[in-house]
A tleap script that builds the chain and sets N, CA, C and O, in Angstrom:
source leaprc.protein.ff14SB
mol = sequence {
  NMET GLY LEU ARG PRO SER GLU ILE ALA VAL
  ILE VAL ILE VAL LEU CYS PHE VAL ALA GLY
  TYR ILE PHE VAL LEU TRP ARG LEU VAL SER
  LYS THR GLY ASN SER GLY PRO LEU ALA LEU
  LEU PHE LEU ILE PRO LEU VAL ASN ILE VAL
  ALA LEU LEU TYR LEU ALA PHE SER GLU TRP
  PRO ILE GLU ARG GLU LEU LYS ALA LEU ARG
  GLN HIE SER ASP ARG HIE PRO CALA
}
set mol.1.N position { 83.434 -41.418 129.479 }
set mol.1.CA position { 82.929 -40.273 129.470 }
set mol.1.C position { 82.639 -39.995 130.805 }
set mol.1.O position { 81.818 -40.706 131.383 }
set mol.2.N position { 83.268 -38.930 131.474 }
set mol.2.CA position { 82.960 -37.942 132.689 }
set mol.2.C position { 82.140 -37.203 133.068 }
set mol.2.O position { 81.269 -36.967 132.231 }
set mol.3.N position { 82.013 -36.579 134.279 }
set mol.3.CA position { 80.983 -35.029 133.707 }
set mol.3.C position { 81.853 -33.747 133.335 }
set mol.3.O position { 83.080 -33.675 133.409 }
set mol.4.N position { 81.051 -32.836 132.957 }
set mol.4.CA position { 81.753 -31.616 132.740 }
set mol.4.C position { 82.121 -30.832 133.867 }
set mol.4.O position { 81.472 -31.099 134.878 }
set mol.5.N position { 83.013 -29.904 133.985 }
set mol.5.CA position { 83.138 -28.925 135.292 }
set mol.5.C position { 81.444 -28.298 135.734 }
set mol.5.O position { 81.009 -28.188 136.880 }
set mol.6.N position { 80.671 -27.932 134.356 }
set mol.6.CA position { 79.664 -27.291 134.777 }
set mol.6.C position { 78.634 -28.422 135.860 }
set mol.6.O position { 78.232 -28.374 137.023 }
set mol.7.N position { 78.508 -29.474 134.615 }
set mol.7.CA position { 77.915 -30.468 135.366 }
set mol.7.C position { 78.128 -30.443 137.094 }
set mol.7.O position { 77.402 -29.914 137.936 }
set mol.8.N position { 79.301 -31.158 137.266 }
set mol.8.CA position { 79.675 -30.927 138.593 }
set mol.8.C position { 79.499 -29.764 139.590 }
set mol.8.O position { 79.648 -29.824 140.810 }
set mol.9.N position { 79.173 -28.758 138.888 }
set mol.9.CA position { 78.545 -27.281 139.652 }
set mol.9.C position { 77.844 -27.375 139.922 }
set mol.9.O position { 77.641 -26.985 141.072 }
set mol.10.N position { 76.539 -28.094 139.025 }
set mol.10.CA position { 75.325 -27.966 139.114 }
set mol.10.C position { 74.741 -29.036 140.314 }
set mol.10.O position { 73.891 -28.797 141.172 }
set mol.11.N position { 75.161 -29.738 140.178 }
set mol.11.CA position { 75.345 -31.420 141.245 }
set mol.11.C position { 75.607 -30.765 142.333 }
set mol.11.O position { 74.763 -31.021 143.191 }
set mol.12.N position { 76.537 -29.908 142.742 }
set mol.12.CA position { 76.782 -29.235 143.850 }
set mol.12.C position { 75.946 -28.392 144.848 }
set mol.12.O position { 75.699 -28.602 146.035 }
set mol.13.N position { 75.598 -27.422 144.061 }
set mol.13.CA position { 75.036 -26.399 144.360 }
set mol.13.C position { 73.220 -26.645 144.575 }
set mol.13.O position { 72.482 -25.835 145.136 }
set mol.14.N position { 72.761 -28.053 143.927 }
set mol.14.CA position { 71.916 -28.958 144.227 }
set mol.14.C position { 71.775 -29.570 145.427 }
set mol.14.O position { 70.681 -29.644 145.987 }
set mol.15.N position { 72.646 -29.957 145.818 }
set mol.15.CA position { 73.050 -30.955 147.041 }
set mol.15.C position { 73.022 -29.807 147.961 }
set mol.15.O position { 72.043 -29.685 148.699 }
set mol.16.N position { 74.103 -28.842 148.010 }
set mol.16.CA position { 73.831 -27.712 149.185 }
set mol.16.C position { 72.821 -27.102 149.558 }
set mol.16.O position { 72.627 -26.505 150.617 }
set mol.17.N position { 71.949 -27.293 148.399 }
set mol.17.CA position { 70.297 -26.642 148.808 }
set mol.17.C position { 69.805 -27.545 149.500 }
set mol.17.O position { 69.637 -27.217 150.675 }
set mol.18.N position { 69.400 -28.918 149.139 }
set mol.18.CA position { 68.695 -30.086 149.458 }
set mol.18.C position { 69.272 -30.173 151.030 }
set mol.18.O position { 68.412 -30.348 151.893 }
set mol.19.N position { 70.665 -30.063 151.460 }
set mol.19.CA position { 70.997 -30.263 152.796 }
set mol.19.C position { 70.444 -28.853 153.060 }
set mol.19.O position { 69.386 -29.042 153.661 }
set mol.20.N position { 70.576 -27.959 152.956 }
set mol.20.CA position { 69.701 -26.611 153.430 }
set mol.20.C position { 68.628 -26.888 154.099 }
set mol.20.O position { 68.490 -26.761 155.315 }
set mol.21.N position { 67.636 -27.372 153.129 }
set mol.21.CA position { 66.512 -27.487 153.016 }
set mol.21.C position { 66.134 -28.572 154.458 }
set mol.21.O position { 65.470 -28.149 155.405 }
set mol.22.N position { 66.561 -29.674 154.413 }
set mol.22.CA position { 66.997 -30.860 155.336 }
set mol.22.C position { 67.268 -30.300 156.477 }
set mol.22.O position { 66.751 -30.761 157.494 }
set mol.23.N position { 68.127 -29.201 156.542 }
set mol.23.CA position { 68.228 -28.762 158.072 }
set mol.23.C position { 67.512 -27.743 158.572 }
set mol.23.O position { 67.379 -27.716 159.795 }
set mol.24.N position { 66.971 -26.816 157.859 }
set mol.24.CA position { 65.761 -26.017 158.059 }
set mol.24.C position { 64.663 -27.114 158.716 }
set mol.24.O position { 64.124 -26.978 159.815 }
set mol.25.N position { 64.498 -28.034 157.948 }
set mol.25.CA position { 62.985 -28.735 158.410 }
set mol.25.C position { 63.362 -29.533 159.556 }
set mol.25.O position { 62.577 -29.668 160.495 }
set mol.26.N position { 64.454 -30.047 159.548 }
set mol.26.CA position { 64.703 -30.629 161.136 }
set mol.26.C position { 64.764 -29.680 162.053 }
set mol.26.O position { 64.225 -30.092 163.080 }
set mol.27.N position { 65.252 -28.372 162.192 }
set mol.27.CA position { 65.439 -27.647 163.246 }
set mol.27.C position { 63.514 -27.458 163.695 }
set mol.27.O position { 62.989 -27.685 164.784 }
set mol.28.N position { 62.789 -26.927 162.272 }
set mol.28.CA position { 61.427 -26.878 162.576 }
set mol.28.C position { 60.685 -27.782 163.140 }
set mol.28.O position { 59.558 -27.567 163.587 }
set mol.29.N position { 61.158 -28.646 163.152 }
set mol.29.CA position { 60.300 -30.071 163.505 }
set mol.29.C position { 60.741 -30.587 164.892 }
set mol.29.O position { 60.028 -31.006 165.804 }
set mol.30.N position { 62.135 -30.453 164.836 }
set mol.30.CA position { 62.383 -30.518 166.709 }
set mol.30.C position { 61.715 -29.386 167.116 }
set mol.30.O position { 61.196 -29.654 168.199 }
set mol.31.N position { 61.382 -27.854 166.674 }
set mol.31.CA position { 60.868 -27.108 168.020 }
set mol.31.C position { 59.481 -27.587 168.035 }
set mol.31.O position { 58.932 -27.276 169.092 }
set mol.32.N position { 58.573 -28.367 167.068 }
set mol.32.CA position { 57.068 -28.890 167.480 }
set mol.32.C position { 57.447 -29.906 168.291 }
set mol.32.O position { 56.694 -30.806 167.921 }
set mol.33.N position { 58.235 -30.425 169.302 }
set mol.33.CA position { 58.087 -31.237 169.731 }
set mol.33.C position { 58.229 -32.666 169.594 }
set mol.33.O position { 58.000 -33.517 170.453 }
set mol.34.N position { 58.741 -32.870 168.096 }
set mol.34.CA position { 58.987 -33.974 167.325 }
set mol.34.C position { 60.386 -34.453 167.212 }
set mol.34.O position { 61.345 -33.787 167.603 }
set mol.35.N position { 60.469 -35.514 166.720 }
set mol.35.CA position { 61.969 -36.013 166.575 }
set mol.35.C position { 62.193 -35.563 165.475 }
set mol.35.O position { 61.255 -35.657 164.683 }
set mol.36.N position { 63.624 -34.834 164.915 }
set mol.36.CA position { 64.098 -34.057 163.822 }
set mol.36.C position { 64.134 -35.054 162.815 }
set mol.36.O position { 63.840 -34.530 161.740 }
set mol.37.N position { 64.409 -36.489 162.677 }
set mol.37.CA position { 64.520 -37.462 161.536 }
set mol.37.C position { 62.873 -37.301 160.581 }
set mol.37.O position { 62.630 -37.482 159.388 }
set mol.38.N position { 62.181 -36.983 161.481 }
set mol.38.CA position { 60.775 -36.926 160.793 }
set mol.38.C position { 60.701 -36.006 159.821 }
set mol.38.O position { 59.865 -36.366 158.992 }
set mol.39.N position { 61.303 -34.769 159.491 }
set mol.39.CA position { 62.072 -33.900 158.334 }
set mol.39.C position { 61.830 -34.488 157.765 }
set mol.39.O position { 60.935 -34.214 156.965 }
set mol.40.N position { 62.618 -36.054 157.763 }
set mol.40.CA position { 62.963 -36.557 156.459 }
set mol.40.C position { 62.054 -37.177 155.192 }
set mol.40.O position { 62.383 -37.537 154.062 }
set mol.41.N position { 60.490 -37.131 156.032 }
set mol.41.CA position { 59.336 -37.546 155.384 }
set mol.41.C position { 59.062 -36.416 154.368 }
set mol.41.O position { 58.175 -36.524 153.522 }
set mol.42.N position { 59.929 -35.221 154.490 }
set mol.42.CA position { 59.348 -34.153 153.441 }
set mol.42.C position { 59.889 -34.396 152.150 }
set mol.42.O position { 59.667 -33.940 151.029 }
set mol.43.N position { 60.617 -35.193 152.597 }
set mol.43.CA position { 61.295 -35.276 150.777 }
set mol.43.C position { 60.736 -36.423 149.880 }
set mol.43.O position { 61.123 -36.836 148.787 }
set mol.44.N position { 59.606 -36.845 150.764 }
set mol.44.CA position { 58.866 -38.245 150.028 }
set mol.44.C position { 57.436 -37.270 149.501 }
set mol.44.O position { 56.781 -36.540 150.245 }
set mol.45.N position { 57.185 -37.506 147.994 }
set mol.45.CA position { 56.011 -36.852 147.423 }
set mol.45.C position { 54.819 -37.152 148.041 }
set mol.45.O position { 54.807 -38.372 148.200 }
set mol.46.N position { 53.848 -36.674 148.455 }
set mol.46.CA position { 52.472 -36.983 149.174 }
set mol.46.C position { 52.535 -37.747 150.860 }
set mol.46.O position { 51.715 -38.119 151.699 }
set mol.47.N position { 54.067 -37.692 150.710 }
set mol.47.CA position { 53.671 -38.525 152.395 }
set mol.47.C position { 54.203 -36.682 153.004 }
set mol.47.O position { 53.824 -36.298 154.111 }
set mol.48.N position { 54.755 -36.100 152.426 }
set mol.48.CA position { 55.237 -34.831 152.874 }
set mol.48.C position { 53.950 -34.233 153.200 }
set mol.48.O position { 53.941 -33.731 154.323 }
set mol.49.N position { 52.608 -34.115 152.395 }
set mol.49.CA position { 51.126 -33.273 152.630 }
set mol.49.C position { 51.118 -33.805 154.011 }
set mol.49.O position { 51.360 -32.963 154.876 }
set mol.50.N position { 50.882 -35.088 154.436 }
set mol.50.CA position { 50.554 -35.848 155.307 }
set mol.50.C position { 51.372 -35.502 156.877 }
set mol.50.O position { 50.967 -35.136 157.981 }
set mol.51.N position { 52.337 -35.742 156.461 }
set mol.51.CA position { 53.886 -34.777 157.932 }
set mol.51.C position { 53.309 -33.263 157.630 }
set mol.51.O position { 53.251 -32.616 158.676 }
set mol.52.N position { 52.951 -32.669 156.689 }
set mol.52.CA position { 53.045 -31.000 157.198 }
set mol.52.C position { 51.226 -31.080 157.826 }
set mol.52.O position { 50.934 -30.120 158.539 }
set mol.53.N position { 50.312 -31.913 157.643 }
set mol.53.CA position { 49.164 -31.948 158.168 }
set mol.53.C position { 49.089 -32.247 159.635 }
set mol.53.O position { 48.424 -31.687 160.507 }
set mol.54.N position { 50.022 -33.382 159.720 }
set mol.54.CA position { 50.024 -33.926 161.410 }
set mol.54.C position { 50.691 -32.736 162.164 }
set mol.54.O position { 50.368 -32.468 163.322 }
set mol.55.N position { 51.965 -31.778 161.229 }
set mol.55.CA position { 52.406 -31.188 162.423 }
set mol.55.C position { 51.673 -30.083 162.369 }
set mol.55.O position { 52.452 -29.455 163.085 }
set mol.56.N position { 50.957 -29.411 162.167 }
set mol.56.CA position { 49.522 -28.411 161.789 }
set mol.56.C position { 48.777 -28.400 162.482 }
set mol.56.O position { 48.208 -27.384 162.882 }
set mol.57.N position { 48.481 -29.934 162.956 }
set mol.57.CA position { 47.119 -29.765 163.783 }
set mol.57.C position { 47.658 -30.840 165.072 }
set mol.57.O position { 46.788 -31.257 165.836 }
set mol.58.N position { 48.627 -31.128 165.217 }
set mol.58.CA position { 49.103 -31.502 166.384 }
set mol.58.C position { 49.273 -30.392 167.625 }
set mol.58.O position { 49.512 -29.194 167.473 }
set mol.59.N position { 49.106 -31.027 168.763 }
set mol.59.CA position { 49.789 -30.156 169.929 }
set mol.59.C position { 50.994 -29.966 169.714 }
set mol.59.O position { 51.680 -30.903 169.306 }
set mol.60.N position { 51.701 -28.354 169.997 }
set mol.60.CA position { 52.660 -28.144 170.055 }
set mol.60.C position { 53.438 -28.099 171.236 }
set mol.60.O position { 52.541 -28.322 172.049 }
set mol.61.N position { 54.494 -27.968 171.930 }
set mol.61.CA position { 55.051 -28.048 173.482 }
set mol.61.C position { 54.298 -26.944 173.881 }
set mol.61.O position { 53.471 -26.882 174.791 }
set mol.62.N position { 54.741 -25.912 172.956 }
set mol.62.CA position { 54.596 -24.238 174.028 }
set mol.62.C position { 52.661 -24.283 174.270 }
set mol.62.O position { 52.113 -23.841 175.280 }
set mol.63.N position { 51.964 -24.880 173.157 }
set mol.63.CA position { 50.631 -25.178 173.682 }
set mol.63.C position { 50.311 -26.360 174.908 }
set mol.63.O position { 49.194 -26.379 175.425 }
set mol.64.N position { 51.080 -27.066 175.213 }
set mol.64.CA position { 50.690 -27.829 176.194 }
set mol.64.C position { 51.133 -26.807 177.379 }
set mol.64.O position { 50.264 -26.531 178.207 }
set mol.65.N position { 52.189 -26.330 177.495 }
set mol.65.CA position { 52.581 -25.448 178.278 }
set mol.65.C position { 51.179 -24.291 179.147 }
set mol.65.O position { 50.666 -24.133 180.255 }
set mol.66.N position { 51.089 -23.686 177.615 }
set mol.66.CA position { 50.402 -22.736 177.896 }
set mol.66.C position { 49.271 -22.865 178.697 }
set mol.66.O position { 48.867 -22.006 179.481 }
set mol.67.N position { 48.641 -24.222 178.434 }
set mol.67.CA position { 47.476 -25.521 179.158 }
set mol.67.C position { 47.619 -25.327 180.179 }
set mol.67.O position { 46.833 -24.716 180.904 }
set mol.68.N position { 48.851 -25.888 180.546 }
set mol.68.CA position { 49.184 -26.161 181.778 }
set mol.68.C position { 49.511 -24.831 182.773 }
set mol.68.O position { 49.398 -24.757 183.997 }
set mol.69.N position { 49.731 -24.327 182.295 }
set mol.69.CA position { 49.877 -22.586 183.265 }
set mol.69.C position { 48.398 -22.085 183.617 }
set mol.69.O position { 48.014 -21.782 184.747 }
set mol.70.N position { 47.539 -22.049 182.288 }
set mol.70.CA position { 46.402 -21.628 182.521 }
set mol.70.C position { 45.604 -22.419 183.812 }
set mol.70.O position { 45.126 -21.802 184.764 }
set mol.71.N position { 45.559 -23.749 183.674 }
set mol.71.CA position { 45.097 -24.619 184.591 }
set mol.71.C position { 45.750 -24.288 185.798 }
set mol.71.O position { 44.998 -24.194 186.768 }
set mol.72.N position { 46.648 -24.136 185.947 }
set mol.72.CA position { 47.457 -24.141 187.317 }
set mol.72.C position { 46.432 -22.638 188.109 }
set mol.72.O position { 45.770 -22.483 189.135 }
set mol.73.N position { 46.830 -21.764 186.882 }
set mol.73.CA position { 46.496 -20.282 187.276 }
set mol.73.C position { 44.889 -20.313 187.457 }
set mol.73.O position { 44.368 -19.310 187.945 }
set mol.74.N position { 44.033 -21.468 187.073 }
set mol.74.CA position { 42.703 -21.033 187.326 }
set mol.74.C position { 42.168 -21.886 188.869 }
set mol.74.O position { 41.088 -21.807 189.455 }
set mol.75.N position { 43.107 -22.498 189.120 }
set mol.75.CA position { 43.156 -23.357 190.415 }
set mol.75.C position { 43.841 -22.564 191.616 }
set mol.75.O position { 43.515 -22.954 192.737 }
set mol.76.N position { 44.688 -21.572 191.546 }
set mol.76.CA position { 45.103 -20.783 192.326 }
set mol.76.C position { 45.071 -19.200 191.717 }
set mol.76.O position { 45.966 -18.613 191.108 }
set mol.77.N position { 44.167 -18.877 191.972 }
set mol.77.CA position { 43.928 -17.285 191.794 }
set mol.77.C position { 44.500 -16.298 192.513 }
set mol.77.O position { 44.272 -16.403 193.718 }
set mol.78.N position { 45.288 -15.202 192.136 }
set mol.78.CA position { 46.273 -14.386 193.195 }
set mol.78.C position { 45.018 -13.729 194.050 }
set mol.78.O position { 45.243 -12.991 195.009 }
savepdb mol mol.pdb
quit
């Protein structure tokens, strides 16, 4: 007993959405200065909430860079 063409189509569509979701999360997590594979944690129920909280409250690279620039400008006023 095999799969009907409509069932195969649904499986392909779902796999495309999941792949797209992982790709977008991977890019987002990479931009936060973390390792891309951290995005895979978003596929695990409850762990995804912890991962989201971690990303929301951790210091991002742009924040570190801004802090360094502000400290540099405070030491060397124009």
